[in-house]
Structures are given as C-alpha cells and as structure tokens.
VEXDREN-2710 file (C-alpha; in Angstrom, 1 decimal):
% VEXDREN-2710
k/r/px/py/pz
1/MET/33.6/-12.8/5.0
2/VAL/32.0/-12.8/1.6
3/LYS/30.1/-9.6/1.2
4/GLY/27.9/-10.9/-1.6
5/LEU/26.4/-13.6/0.6
6/TYR/25.2/-11.0/3.2
7/THR/23.9/-8.7/0.5
8/ALA/21.9/-11.4/-1.1
9/TYR/20.6/-12.8/2.2
10/THR/19.4/-9.5/3.5
11/GLY/17.8/-8.7/0.2
12/MET/15.9/-12.1/0.3
13/LEU/14.8/-11.5/3.9
14/ASN/13.5/-8.0/3.0
15/GLU/11.5/-9.4/0.0
16/GLN/10.0/-12.1/2.2
17/ASN/8.8/-9.4/4.6
18/ARG/7.3/-7.5/1.7
19/LEU/5.5/-10.6/0.5
20/ASP/4.1/-11.3/3.9
21/ILE/2.6/-7.8/4.1
22/LEU/1.3/-8.0/0.5
23/SER/-0.3/-11.4/1.1
24/ASN/-2.2/-10.0/4.1
25/ASN/-3.4/-7.1/1.9
26/LEU/-4.8/-9.5/-0.6
27/ALA/-6.4/-11.6/2.1
28/ASN/-8.3/-8.5/3.2
29/ALA/-9.2/-7.2/-0.2
30/ASP/-12.9/-7.8/0.6
31/THR/-12.8/-6.6/4.2
32/ASN/-14.9/-3.4/4.6
33/GLY/-12.9/-0.4/5.4
34/TYR/-9.6/-2.2/5.4
35/LYS/-6.5/0.0/4.8
36/LYS/-3.6/-1.5/2.9
37/GLU/-0.1/-1.8/4.5
38/GLY/3.3/-1.2/2.9
39/THR/6.9/-1.6/3.9
40/THR/10.0/0.5/3.7
41/SER/13.7/-0.6/3.4
42/GLN/16.9/1.0/4.5
43/THR/20.6/0.2/4.3
44/PHE/22.6/-1.0/7.2
45/ALA/25.0/1.5/8.6
46/ASP/28.3/1.4/6.7
47/GLU/31.1/-0.6/8.2
48/LEU/34.3/1.4/8.1
49/ALA/37.6/-0.2/7.2
50/ILE/40.4/1.7/9.0
51/LYS/44.2/1.6/9.2
52/ILE/45.4/0.1/12.4
53/LYS/48.6/1.3/14.2
54/ASP/48.6/4.4/12.1
55/THR/50.4/7.2/13.9
56/SER/50.1/9.8/11.2
57/TYR/46.9/11.2/12.9
58/TYR/46.9/11.1/16.7
59/SER/44.0/9.0/18.0
60/MET/42.2/9.3/14.7
61/PRO/42.4/6.1/12.6
62/GLN/42.0/6.8/8.9
63/ARG/39.4/5.2/6.8
64/LEU/40.3/2.9/3.9
65/GLY/36.8/2.8/2.6
66/THR/33.2/1.8/3.4
67/MET/31.3/-1.5/2.9
68/SER/27.6/-1.8/3.0
69/MET/26.1/-5.0/4.5
70/GLY/23.0/-4.9/2.3
71/VAL/19.5/-3.9/3.1
72/HIS/17.4/-4.4/6.2
73/ILE/13.7/-4.2/7.0
74/GLY/12.5/-0.7/7.7
75/GLU/9.0/0.0/9.0
76/THR/5.5/-1.1/8.1
77/TYR/3.1/1.7/7.3
78/THR/-0.6/2.0/6.7
79/ASP/-2.1/3.7/3.6
80/TYR/-5.2/5.5/5.0
81/SER/-6.5/6.6/1.6
82/GLN/-10.2/6.2/1.0
83/GLY/-11.6/3.1/-0.6
84/ASN/-14.5/3.0/-3.1
85/PHE/-18.1/3.1/-2.0
86/SER/-20.5/0.1/-2.5
87/VAL/-24.2/1.0/-2.5
88/THR/-26.2/-1.3/-0.4
89/GLU/-29.4/0.7/0.2
90/ASN/-29.4/-0.6/3.8
91/ALA/-30.5/2.1/6.2
92/THR/-27.9/1.1/8.8
93/ASP/-24.9/1.0/6.4
94/PHE/-22.7/4.0/6.5
95/ALA/-19.6/5.2/4.6
96/LEU/-17.4/8.2/5.5
97/ASP/-16.4/10.6/2.7
98/GLY/-13.3/12.2/4.2
99/ASP/-10.9/11.7/7.1
100/GLY/-12.5/10.1/10.2
101/PHE/-13.5/6.9/11.9
102/PHE/-16.5/5.4/13.6
103/ALA/-16.1/4.8/17.4
104/ILE/-17.0/1.4/18.7
105/ALA/-17.3/0.0/22.3
106/TYR/-15.4/-3.2/21.8
107/THR/-15.6/-6.0/24.3
108/ASP/-12.9/-8.7/24.3
109/LYS/-13.2/-12.3/25.4
110/ALA/-12.2/-11.4/28.9
111/GLY/-15.1/-9.0/29.2
112/ASN/-13.0/-5.9/29.0
113/THR/-14.6/-3.0/27.1
114/SER/-12.5/-0.3/25.3
115/VAL/-13.0/2.1/22.5
116/LYS/-11.9/1.1/19.0
117/TYR/-12.1/2.9/15.7
118/THR/-13.1/1.6/12.3
119/ARG/-14.0/2.7/8.8
120/ASP/-16.4/-0.2/8.5
121/GLY/-19.9/1.2/8.8
122/ALA/-21.9/-2.0/8.3
123/PHE/-24.1/-1.7/11.4
124/VAL/-27.4/-3.2/12.5
125/VAL/-30.0/-2.4/15.1
126/ASN/-30.4/-5.2/17.7
127/THR/-33.5/-6.3/19.5
128/ALA/-32.9/-3.8/22.3
129/GLY/-32.7/-1.0/19.8
130/TYR/-29.0/-0.4/20.1
131/LEU/-26.9/0.3/16.9
132/VAL/-24.2/-2.3/16.9
133/THR/-21.6/-3.8/14.5
134/LYS/-22.1/-7.2/12.9
135/ASP/-20.2/-8.7/15.8
136/GLY/-22.5/-7.1/18.4
137/ASP/-20.2/-4.3/19.6
138/PHE/-22.0/-1.0/20.4
139/VAL/-21.6/2.0/18.1
140/LEU/-20.9/5.2/20.1
141/ASN/-22.5/8.6/19.8
142/GLN/-20.6/11.8/19.1
143/ASN/-19.9/12.6/22.8
144/GLY/-18.6/9.0/23.4
145/ALA/-16.4/9.2/20.3
146/LEU/-14.8/12.5/21.2
147/ASN/-14.3/11.6/24.9
148/GLY/-13.4/8.0/24.5
149/ASP/-16.3/6.9/26.7
150/PRO/-17.6/3.4/25.8
151/GLY/-20.8/4.0/27.7
152/GLN/-22.2/6.6/25.3
153/ARG/-24.1/4.3/23.0
154/ILE/-26.9/4.9/20.4
155/GLN/-30.3/3.5/21.2
156/LEU/-33.1/3.7/18.5
157/ASP/-36.6/2.6/18.0
158/PRO/-36.1/-0.7/16.1
159/ASN/-39.5/-0.3/14.4
160/ALA/-39.1/3.2/13.1
161/GLU/-37.5/4.3/9.9
162/ILE/-33.9/5.6/10.2
163/THR/-32.6/8.6/8.3
164/VAL/-29.1/10.0/8.7
165/ASP/-27.8/13.3/7.2
166/GLU/-24.2/14.1/6.1
167/ASP/-23.3/15.3/9.6
168/GLY/-24.2/12.0/11.1
169/ASN/-27.4/13.2/12.8
170/ILE/-29.9/10.3/13.1
171/TYR/-33.6/11.0/12.7
172/GLN/-36.7/8.9/13.4
173/ASN/-40.2/10.2/12.9
174/ASN/-38.7/13.6/11.8
175/VAL/-37.0/14.0/15.2
176/GLN/-33.3/13.9/15.8
177/VAL/-32.6/11.1/18.3
178/ALA/-28.8/10.7/18.2
179/THR/-25.6/11.5/16.3
180/LEU/-23.2/9.0/15.0
181/GLY/-19.8/9.1/16.7
182/VAL/-17.3/10.1/14.0
183/VAL/-13.9/11.3/15.1
184/ASP/-10.5/12.0/13.6
185/PHE/-7.0/12.2/15.0
186/GLU/-4.2/14.8/14.9
187/ASP/-1.6/12.2/14.1
188/TYR/-2.3/8.8/12.6
189/ASN/1.1/7.6/13.8
190/TYR/-0.7/7.1/17.2
191/LEU/-3.1/4.6/15.7
192/ALA/-2.3/0.9/16.1
193/LYS/-4.1/-1.9/14.2
194/TYR/-6.4/-4.1/16.2
195/GLY/-7.8/-6.9/14.1
196/GLU/-8.7/-6.6/10.4
197/ASN/-10.2/-3.2/10.2
198/MET/-10.2/-1.7/13.8
199/TYR/-7.7/0.6/15.4
200/ASP/-6.5/1.5/18.9
201/LEU/-5.5/5.0/19.9
202/VAL/-2.2/4.6/21.8
203/ASP/-0.9/6.9/24.5
204/GLY/-0.2/10.4/23.2
205/GLY/-2.9/10.3/20.5
206/VAL/-5.3/13.2/20.4
207/ARG/-8.9/13.0/19.1
208/VAL/-10.3/15.8/17.1
209/ALA/-13.7/16.5/15.4
210/SER/-14.0/15.0/11.9
211/ASP/-15.4/16.8/8.9
212/ALA/-16.1/13.6/7.0
213/ALA/-19.5/13.4/5.4
214/VAL/-21.7/10.4/6.3
215/ASN/-23.2/8.6/3.4
216/GLN/-26.2/6.4/4.3
217/GLY/-26.9/3.2/2.4
218/CYS/-23.2/2.7/1.4
219/ILE/-20.2/0.7/2.6
220/GLU/-16.6/1.7/2.1
221/ALA/-14.6/-1.1/0.5
222/SER/-10.9/-1.8/1.2
223/ASN/-8.4/0.5/-0.7
224/ILE/-6.6/-2.6/-2.1
225/ASN/-6.0/-2.6/-5.8
226/ILE/-5.8/-6.3/-6.6
227/VAL/-4.1/-5.8/-10.0
228/SER/-1.3/-3.7/-8.6
229/GLU/-0.8/-6.0/-5.7
230/MET/-0.5/-9.0/-8.0
231/VAL/2.1/-7.1/-10.1
232/ASP/4.0/-6.3/-7.0
233/MET/3.9/-9.9/-6.0
234/ILE/5.5/-10.9/-9.3
235/THR/8.2/-8.2/-8.8
236/ILE/9.0/-9.4/-5.3
237/THR/9.2/-13.1/-6.5
238/ARG/11.7/-12.2/-9.2
239/ALA/13.8/-10.1/-6.8
240/TYR/13.8/-13.1/-4.3
241/GLN/14.9/-15.4/-7.1
242/ALA/17.7/-13.0/-8.1
243/GLY/19.0/-13.2/-4.5
244/GLN/18.9/-17.0/-4.7
245/LYS/20.9/-16.9/-8.0
246/VAL/23.6/-14.6/-6.4
247/ILE/24.0/-17.1/-3.5
248/ASN/24.3/-20.0/-5.9
249/ALA/26.9/-18.2/-8.0
250/ILE/29.0/-17.3/-4.9
251/ASP/28.7/-20.9/-3.7
252/GLU/30.0/-22.2/-7.0
253/THR/32.8/-19.7/-6.9
254/LEU/33.8/-20.7/-3.4
255/ASP/33.7/-24.4/-4.3
256/LYS/36.1/-23.8/-7.2
257/ALA/38.4/-21.7/-5.0
258/VAL/38.6/-24.3/-2.3
259/ASN/38.5/-27.6/-4.3
260/GLN/40.2/-26.6/-7.5
261/VAL/42.4/-23.5/-7.1
262/GLY/43.4/-24.6/-3.7
263/LYS/44.9/-27.8/-5.1
264/VAL/47.3/-26.0/-7.5
END
C-alpha cells in the first residue's frame, strides 16, 4: 500500500465536499433568511503497526508506530448568525433582530400540513385576509408557534392598515388583532434544514419563547459574504490541485520503480 495515494485521495474528496457546500451557499446568496453552511474535517483513526509473534509481553503486541490514512469528511454545520437587513417599506415584510424564527404552517404536495420555521419574513395578506408566505403557506400566531399547532393562523382585515411593534403585536385601526408567531429553541442541533430557508424541529427539540425584536418593513438577507466565499473557493481549488499533483508524482515514481528499477 502506498500511503501517499490514500492521503491525497482523501484530501481531494474532502475538498470536493467543501466545494459542494460552498457552491450551495453561493447559489442561495440572494435567498431571504438563508443561513450559510460549513464543513469540518477530521483524521482517520490511526492504524497501528505491531510486532507479531512477540512473546516479550504476554498477550500485548507492541506497537512499531502509527500511520494516518489521511483526512475524512466530518460534519456539515449551519451558521445561524444574523444577516443584514434590507428596507422594503412593505407593511407585511418583517425581519427578526435577535435569535428566533417565524412559524409557518407548511403544506406539502401530498396535502400534509406541518410546522416549519424560517427567518424569511416576506409575507403577504391573501384575499381571505390570512397572512401567508409568498408560496401561500399560513403564518402562525404566537400560540401556534409555541405549541407547534398549524391551525393557529393569523387572519386580518385586508383593507385596513397594518402596524406591528417590536414584540410582534399586530394592530389594525388601533386595536391589537394578533401576534406574530416567533419562537426560539433550546438547542439548534435539533433543527434540520427543509428546503432553502425553512427548518424542521426533530424529535427532542424544545421550543422556547424568543426575545427577538420584530422590525416591520424590512427583510433579513442571507448571511453569505460573497467575497469570502469566493476566496475560499480559490483556496479549495488550489488544495484539490495539490492533491492531484501528489497522485501524479507518486504515479511517476511507481512507474520508474516498476519499469526501470525493476529491470536492473
């Protein structure tokens, strides 16, 4: 076994995975509320070379040394840091300043409805007066968000002016008519991505009240820094090319060892 081949191969595989994640980030740079992803790397467990038929230590073979098999792909993580706000002056556009998510009653193609969570507050009021996403999914009120009940929806007067304070309370004609469903979680490790900017709460996740301030007339952009992502792309490409050069060098060495040295 030629250790260098495995080291270069696993390195290239890891860089390819990093590039896939980075490309997805760049593709969603203009997606409202999108949170960037990153990757981690770790080494393979060391392979131990040991002495065989060594009777100096009873039933305890002694190590000759260790050999790493290179790097392998770790985990993919999400950076939940807040993105910049874009002012739209639209009364049904909202951005959260702080930790928290809007709760949405999402209906899939099979007609199943479940609660999803998003930082994308680009909402509209439909003809029936319900506050919905651009895709037509209902926005939940505070009780629905905290209890995970998709039936607790927000219905407004589509002809009256809408005013929302920092606590998410919705007013029409100077009367509070509803409260935006904003919720946070004890541990974000229980969040699973669903689509571009929505999340599922998996089993074991706990909802808690959010202290995020609601900003009306704003939209939160993605937290992607295009410049830094492009710099990382160049770095990844060069690392991948370095792995290719290592494999080419080892291939040439093996060729000489077999076809030239072997003839002597």
